[in-house]
N, C-alpha and C positions, 0 to 999 in steps of 0.2 A: 894458415896463411894461403893466400891466393897463389895458384901456380904461375900466373903472369907476373906477380910481384917477385916471386922467387927467381923466375927466369931473368928479370931485369937485374936483380941483385947479383946473380951469377955472371951475367954478361959484362957488367961494369965493376971490375975488381976494386977500384978506388972509391966507389960509392959508399960502402959501409963506413969507411974512415971519414968521409965528408959528412955523412949523417951524424956520426959520433961527435965530430967537431961542432956541428951546429947544435946538437942536443945539449952540449955543455953550456951553451949560452942561455940567458933568461931575458924575459920581457922584450923590450924594443930591440935589443941587440940580436936576439934570435930571429925576430921578424925581419929585421934589416938584412941579416945574413941570408935568410931564405929568399927574400926578394932579389938580393944581389946574385945569388947562385942560380936562380931561375931566370934571371935576365928581365925582371919586371919592375925595376926601380923606375921612378918617374923619368930620370935621365935616360935610362935604357929604352924606354918605350917611346920617347920623343923621336919621331921618324928622322929628324935631322942628325941625331947623335947615334942612332942604332948602327951597330956593326952588322954587316951582312953575313958574317960568319960567326956562329956560336961555338964556344969552346966545348970540349968533350964533357966536362963536369956539368955544364948547363944542359946539354942534350941528355945526359944520363939522368939528371934529377928530374927533368921534364918527363922523360919516359917513365920513370918511377911514379911520378904524380899521376900520370895518365893511367898506369896500371892499377894504382890504388883507387882512383876514381871509378874505373871499370869494375873493380871488385866490390866497391861500396854501392854503386848505383845499379849493379846487376843488369847493365845494358837497357835501362828504362829509357825508351825513346822520348818520353815527355820531360825527362830531367835535363836541366841545364848542364852544359859541359864546360871544360876548361877552354879558355880562349887566350892564346899567347899573344894576340894582337899582331899577328903576321899577315 
């Protein structure tokens, strides 16, 4: 496992429980939950409805996603990265 991924999981104590909760879901329910917790549902990315303050779970899950992306892409500058639309 990536040291950065481990660091994020240790930093955010509630993150493993949130991931376990999402992991229990299947199909569209899982995808919808991931989008909701990452703050990227269509309603959330509409600039008129976007809350300027993201909750702790959203920030933690985004940080984990970025750590996983970094581990998978191995800092390849030509690879596309995550774009949270901010």
